[in-house]
C-alpha positions as CSV (number, residue, x, y, z in Angstrom):
1,M,-43.9,5.0,-12.7
2,L,-42.4,1.7,-13.6
3,R,-45.8,0.4,-14.9
4,T,-46.3,3.6,-17.2
5,L,-42.8,3.1,-18.6
6,K,-43.8,-0.6,-19.4
7,L,-47.1,0.5,-21.1
8,V,-45.1,2.9,-23.4
9,N,-42.9,0.0,-24.5
10,G,-45.3,-2.4,-24.9
11,Q,-45.8,-5.1,-27.6
12,Q,-48.7,-3.4,-29.5
13,T,-46.3,-0.7,-30.6
14,T,-43.0,-0.8,-32.4
15,G,-39.9,1.2,-31.4
16,N,-39.4,0.2,-27.9
17,G,-35.5,0.2,-27.5
18,K,-33.0,2.8,-26.4
19,G,-32.0,3.7,-29.9
20,F,-35.6,4.4,-30.8
21,W,-36.1,6.9,-27.9
22,L,-32.7,8.6,-28.5
23,C,-34.2,9.2,-32.1
24,F,-37.6,10.2,-30.7
25,L,-35.7,12.8,-28.4
26,A,-33.6,14.0,-31.3
27,V,-36.6,14.8,-33.6
28,L,-38.3,16.6,-30.8
29,A,-35.4,18.7,-30.2
30,A,-35.3,19.5,-33.8
31,A,-38.8,20.4,-33.9
32,L,-38.3,22.7,-30.8
33,V,-35.5,24.6,-32.3
34,Y,-36.9,24.6,-35.7
35,P,-38.7,28.4,-35.3
36,A,-35.3,29.6,-34.5
37,F,-34.1,29.1,-38.1
38,A,-37.3,29.6,-40.0
39,D,-39.4,32.2,-41.2
40,S,-42.9,32.7,-39.9
41,Y,-44.5,31.4,-43.0
42,D,-42.6,28.3,-42.8
43,V,-43.2,28.0,-39.4
44,G,-47.2,28.5,-40.0
45,N,-47.1,25.9,-42.7
46,F,-45.2,23.4,-40.4
47,C,-47.9,23.9,-38.2
48,Y,-50.5,23.3,-40.5
49,F,-49.1,19.7,-41.5
50,L,-49.0,18.7,-37.7
51,I,-52.6,19.7,-36.9
52,W,-53.8,17.1,-39.4
53,V,-51.6,14.3,-37.4
54,F,-54.2,14.0,-34.7
55,M,-57.1,12.9,-37.2
56,A,-54.5,10.3,-38.5
57,L,-53.7,9.0,-35.2
58,G,-57.4,8.6,-34.3
59,L,-57.8,6.5,-37.5
60,S,-55.0,4.3,-36.8
61,L,-56.5,3.7,-33.5
62,M,-60.1,2.9,-34.7
63,W,-58.8,1.1,-38.0
64,G,-55.5,-0.5,-37.2
65,Y,-56.2,-1.5,-33.5
66,G,-59.8,-1.7,-33.5
67,G,-60.5,-3.0,-36.9
68,M,-63.2,-0.4,-37.9
69,L,-62.6,1.4,-41.3
70,S,-64.0,4.8,-40.7
71,F,-64.5,7.4,-43.7
72,G,-66.2,10.0,-41.0
73,Q,-63.0,11.6,-39.6
74,T,-63.7,14.8,-41.5
75,F,-67.4,14.4,-40.3
76,F,-66.2,14.9,-36.6
77,F,-63.5,17.2,-37.8
78,G,-66.4,19.6,-39.4
79,I,-68.3,19.0,-36.4
80,A,-65.7,20.2,-34.0
81,G,-64.4,22.8,-36.4
82,Y,-67.7,24.6,-36.7
83,S,-68.7,23.9,-33.0
84,Y,-65.4,25.8,-32.1
85,G,-66.3,28.8,-34.4
86,V,-69.7,29.1,-32.9
87,L,-68.7,28.9,-29.7
88,A,-65.8,31.1,-29.8
89,I,-68.1,33.9,-31.5
90,N,-70.9,33.8,-29.0
91,F,-68.3,33.5,-26.2
92,G,-66.9,36.7,-27.3
93,G,-63.3,35.4,-27.6
94,G,-60.6,35.9,-24.9
95,S,-59.7,33.0,-22.6
96,L,-63.2,31.4,-23.1
97,T,-61.8,30.2,-26.3
98,W,-60.0,27.3,-24.4
99,L,-63.6,26.6,-23.2
100,A,-64.8,26.6,-26.6
101,L,-62.0,23.8,-27.7
102,V,-63.0,21.8,-24.7
103,L,-66.6,21.8,-25.8
104,A,-66.4,21.3,-29.4
105,V,-64.1,18.3,-28.9
106,G,-66.7,17.1,-26.3
107,I,-69.5,17.7,-29.0
108,A,-67.6,15.7,-31.7
109,M,-67.2,12.7,-29.1
110,V,-71.0,12.8,-28.1
111,A,-71.8,12.8,-32.0
112,A,-69.6,9.8,-32.4
113,I,-71.3,8.1,-29.4
114,V,-74.6,8.4,-30.9
115,L,-73.7,7.5,-34.4
116,G,-71.4,4.9,-32.9
117,Y,-74.1,3.2,-30.8
118,F,-76.6,3.0,-33.4
119,M,-73.8,1.2,-36.1
120,I,-72.2,-1.1,-33.2
121,W,-75.2,-2.1,-31.3
122,G,-76.8,-2.8,-34.8
123,R,-73.9,-5.1,-35.7
124,V,-72.9,-2.9,-38.7
125,G,-69.2,-3.9,-39.5
126,G,-66.8,-4.1,-42.2
127,V,-67.3,-2.2,-45.3
128,F,-70.7,-1.2,-44.3
129,F,-69.0,0.7,-41.5
130,G,-67.3,2.7,-43.9
131,I,-70.4,3.4,-46.1
132,V,-72.3,4.6,-43.3
133,T,-69.7,6.9,-41.8
134,L,-69.1,8.0,-45.2
135,S,-72.8,8.9,-46.0
136,A,-72.7,10.9,-42.6
137,T,-69.8,12.6,-43.9
138,L,-71.5,13.7,-47.2
139,V,-74.7,14.7,-45.5
140,L,-73.0,16.9,-43.2
141,A,-70.8,18.5,-46.2
142,F,-74.2,19.0,-48.3
143,F,-75.8,20.6,-45.3
144,L,-73.0,22.9,-44.4
145,G,-72.7,24.2,-48.3
146,Q,-76.5,25.4,-48.3
147,T,-76.4,27.4,-45.1
148,A,-75.5,30.7,-47.0
149,G,-78.6,32.8,-46.0
150,P,-78.7,34.8,-43.0
151,E,-81.3,32.7,-41.4
152,W,-78.4,30.2,-40.9
153,R,-76.8,31.5,-37.7
154,I,-76.6,30.7,-34.1
155,G,-76.5,34.1,-32.3
156,P,-74.0,36.4,-34.1
157,A,-72.3,33.3,-35.9
158,R,-73.0,32.8,-39.3
159,L,-72.3,29.5,-40.9
160,N,-72.1,31.2,-44.4
161,G,-72.6,28.2,-46.9
162,F,-69.6,27.4,-49.2
163,N,-67.7,30.8,-48.4
164,G,-67.3,29.0,-44.8
165,M,-67.2,30.4,-41.4
166,K,-64.9,33.2,-40.3
167,G,-64.6,35.8,-37.4
168,M,-63.7,33.5,-34.5
169,D,-61.0,34.4,-32.5
170,P,-58.0,32.1,-32.3
171,L,-56.9,30.4,-28.9
172,T,-56.3,33.0,-26.5
173,L,-54.9,33.4,-23.0
174,T,-55.5,36.5,-21.1
175,W,-53.0,37.6,-18.7
176,G,-53.6,40.5,-16.8
177,D,-54.9,43.1,-19.2
178,E,-53.0,41.5,-22.3
179,D,-54.5,39.0,-24.5
180,I,-51.9,36.4,-25.7
181,F,-53.0,34.6,-29.0
182,F,-51.9,31.3,-30.0
183,E,-50.8,32.1,-33.3
184,G,-47.7,31.5,-35.5
185,T,-44.9,30.3,-33.3
186,L,-46.9,29.9,-30.2
187,L,-49.3,27.8,-31.9
188,Y,-46.7,25.6,-33.3
189,Y,-45.3,24.8,-29.9
190,L,-48.8,24.2,-28.4
191,V,-49.5,21.7,-31.3
192,V,-46.2,20.1,-30.8
193,A,-46.6,19.4,-27.5
194,L,-50.3,18.3,-28.0
195,I,-48.7,15.6,-30.3
196,V,-46.2,14.3,-27.9
197,L,-49.0,14.2,-25.4
198,V,-51.4,12.4,-27.7
199,Y,-48.7,10.2,-29.0
200,L,-47.4,8.7,-25.7
201,G,-51.0,8.6,-24.5
202,L,-52.1,6.5,-27.1
203,R,-48.9,4.3,-26.7
204,I,-50.1,3.7,-23.0
205,L,-53.8,3.2,-24.1
206,V,-53.1,0.1,-26.9
207,N,-50.4,-1.2,-24.5
208,S,-52.9,-1.5,-21.6
209,R,-55.6,-4.0,-20.7
210,F,-58.1,-2.1,-22.7
211,G,-55.8,-1.9,-25.8
212,N,-54.9,-5.5,-25.7
213,V,-59.0,-6.3,-25.4
214,V,-59.4,-3.9,-28.5
215,V,-56.7,-5.9,-30.7
216,A,-58.4,-9.1,-29.3
217,V,-61.9,-8.0,-30.6
218,R,-60.2,-7.0,-33.9
219,E,-58.9,-10.6,-34.4
220,D,-61.9,-12.5,-33.3
221,P,-64.7,-10.5,-31.9
222,Q,-66.9,-13.9,-31.4
223,R,-64.1,-15.2,-29.2
224,A,-63.6,-12.2,-27.2
225,E,-67.3,-12.1,-26.4
226,L,-67.0,-15.6,-25.3
227,L,-64.3,-15.0,-22.9
228,G,-66.8,-12.3,-21.3
229,Y,-65.9,-9.1,-22.9
230,D,-68.5,-6.8,-24.0
231,V,-67.1,-6.2,-27.5
232,R,-69.6,-3.4,-28.0
233,K,-68.5,-1.0,-25.4
234,Y,-64.9,-1.6,-26.2
235,Q,-65.7,-0.7,-30.1
236,L,-67.7,2.1,-29.1
237,A,-65.2,3.6,-26.6
238,T,-62.4,3.2,-29.3
239,F,-64.5,5.0,-32.0
240,A,-65.4,8.2,-29.8
241,I,-61.6,8.4,-28.7
242,G,-60.4,8.3,-32.4
243,S,-63.2,10.6,-33.5
244,G,-62.5,12.8,-30.6
245,L,-59.0,13.2,-32.0
246,A,-60.6,14.1,-35.6
247,G,-62.3,16.8,-33.6
248,L,-59.2,18.4,-31.9
249,S,-58.0,18.7,-35.7
250,G,-60.9,20.4,-36.6
251,V,-60.6,22.8,-33.6
252,L,-56.9,23.7,-34.2
253,Y,-57.3,23.9,-37.8
254,T,-60.2,26.6,-37.4
255,S,-58.1,28.3,-34.5
256,W,-54.9,28.5,-37.1
257,G,-56.7,29.8,-40.1
258,Q,-59.6,31.5,-38.2
259,F,-62.0,30.1,-40.8
260,I,-63.8,26.8,-41.8
261,T,-65.3,25.7,-45.0
262,P,-67.4,22.7,-46.1
263,S,-64.6,21.5,-48.4
264,S,-62.6,20.4,-45.5
265,V,-65.5,17.9,-44.7
266,G,-66.2,16.8,-48.4
267,L,-65.6,13.5,-50.2
268,P,-61.9,14.3,-51.5
269,A,-60.7,15.7,-47.7
270,A,-62.5,12.5,-46.3
271,A,-60.6,10.2,-48.4
272,M,-57.2,11.8,-47.3
273,P,-57.0,10.2,-43.9
274,I,-57.5,6.5,-45.4
275,V,-54.6,7.4,-47.7
276,W,-52.2,8.5,-44.9
277,V,-52.8,5.8,-42.5
278,A,-52.9,3.0,-45.1
279,F,-49.6,4.2,-46.8
280,S,-48.0,4.5,-43.5
281,G,-49.3,1.2,-41.6
282,R,-52.4,1.5,-39.8
283,S,-51.3,-1.1,-37.3
284,D,-48.8,1.2,-35.5
285,L,-49.0,4.7,-34.0
286,T,-45.4,5.6,-34.8
287,A,-45.5,4.6,-38.5
288,T,-48.8,6.7,-38.7
289,L,-47.2,9.5,-37.0
290,V,-44.2,9.8,-39.5
291,G,-46.0,8.7,-42.7
292,S,-48.8,11.0,-42.5
293,F,-46.4,14.1,-41.9
294,L,-44.4,13.0,-44.9
295,L,-47.8,12.6,-47.1
296,L,-49.0,16.0,-46.0
297,F,-45.8,17.8,-46.7
298,G,-45.4,16.1,-50.2
299,F,-49.1,16.7,-51.1
300,Q,-48.9,20.3,-50.1
301,T,-45.8,20.7,-52.3
302,L,-47.6,19.0,-55.3
303,T,-51.0,21.2,-54.8
304,I,-48.6,24.2,-55.5
305,Y,-48.2,22.9,-59.0
306,S,-51.8,21.1,-59.5
307,Q,-54.2,20.1,-57.1
308,Q,-55.6,17.3,-59.5
309,L,-52.2,15.7,-60.0
310,A,-51.9,15.6,-56.5
311,L,-54.9,13.8,-55.9
312,V,-54.2,11.5,-58.9
313,L,-51.1,10.5,-57.1
314,M,-52.4,10.1,-54.1
315,G,-55.1,7.5,-55.3
316,A,-52.2,5.7,-57.4
317,L,-50.2,5.6,-54.1
318,L,-53.4,4.3,-52.2
319,L,-53.8,1.7,-55.1
320,A,-50.0,0.8,-55.0
321,T,-50.3,0.2,-51.0
322,V,-53.1,-2.0,-51.3
323,M,-51.6,-4.0,-54.3
324,L,-47.8,-3.9,-52.9
325,A,-47.7,-3.5,-49.2
326,P,-51.2,-4.0,-47.5
327,Q,-49.4,-3.4,-44.1
328,G,-48.1,0.0,-44.9
329,F,-44.9,1.2,-46.7
330,V,-43.5,2.9,-43.7
331,I,-44.3,0.2,-41.1
332,G,-42.7,-2.5,-43.8
333,L,-39.7,-0.3,-44.1
334,A,-39.2,-0.1,-40.3
335,R,-39.4,-3.8,-39.9
336,L,-36.9,-4.6,-42.7
337,I,-34.5,-2.2,-41.2
338,G,-35.0,-3.8,-37.9
339,R,-34.2,-7.2,-39.2
340,Q,-31.0,-5.9,-40.8
341,L,-30.0,-4.3,-37.7
342,G,-30.9,-7.4,-35.9
343,A,-28.8,-9.6,-38.1
344,L,-25.8,-7.3,-38.0
345,R,-25.7,-7.2,-34.3
346,A,-26.0,-11.2,-34.5
347,K,-23.1,-11.4,-36.8
348,G,-21.1,-9.2,-34.6
349,R,-21.7,-11.4,-31.5
350,T,-20.8,-14.4,-33.6
351,D,-17.7,-12.9,-35.1
352,G,-16.5,-11.5,-31.6
353,A,-16.9,-15.0,-29.9
354,L,-13.6,-16.8,-28.8
355,P,-12.8,-19.6,-30.9
356,D,-13.1,-23.1,-29.6
357,A,-10.2,-24.4,-27.7
358,P,-8.1,-27.2,-29.3
359,A,-8.8,-30.6,-28.1
360,R,-6.3,-31.9,-25.5
361,E,-4.2,-34.7,-26.9
362,A,-4.3,-37.9,-24.7
């Protein structure tokens, strides 16, 4: 237990003090009581924002901690989302939708292992890693867009081309003779619980021996290899975990709306996680969690007025991040606040110190 607490508060993550965890509990409490004061439409929208956070956390693990810039998050999002739709329809819904969730995320991770094997063992790195993953994403989007004919079906599940797949059941739990559908508020609470588990689990992971080796590989892969570590295995494991989180976003998105379309895989969608994580601070999970949610909320608000304007502003935000705050605006602001608080505490200790005693006369 003590070791777990130590890993949660390790050096690879910011926010390790009592004040941080009190704020964490306060935010969690606010999230839990939110549905009691909001209508069902707002709760559904809030849940939609939170669903995408898993994808951002996965990219933070791969890019920020592992040094692998991937444009393939929506590739695994789409694979898992469509896999869930196909499996849920063929299983006939009910409690088997949970099996569909596990299998769909597993399929996404297997796809990541296969693609990652050829890239990592082929020593594909740097910008070329991003190019290969982007190419895979565009190929998948193109393929899904041309599956409109009746021949593109797996059992009773039709892919439907640009119109998208629909007709799958949401996550369902059978209790006696009654089916409990995870929709609205119930799905919201499920997503909140999963975010807490994934966030804490990733904090433990990056602060463990595995996480320290991953960061060492990011900093100097050749030196890590000379120290006896098989850097390829660590990179492949990191890529698979991050891609699996993108797949979890895809499954939850498909369950949330009971549909999925090729547009959720294409180029504009593939670029969004890069913007979220770069703006937030790719090297910290907490910054990614907070910044991604804020950007998702802002992007959705702007999209109501103009989708083109929202995309232009997102591009401008990415450019500003690269030029002005390459480490991320959110993590930069957090570190600035931390320095200011540290200076105030130091000043308080200095002001509260007793004055020096006067020298005794001879």
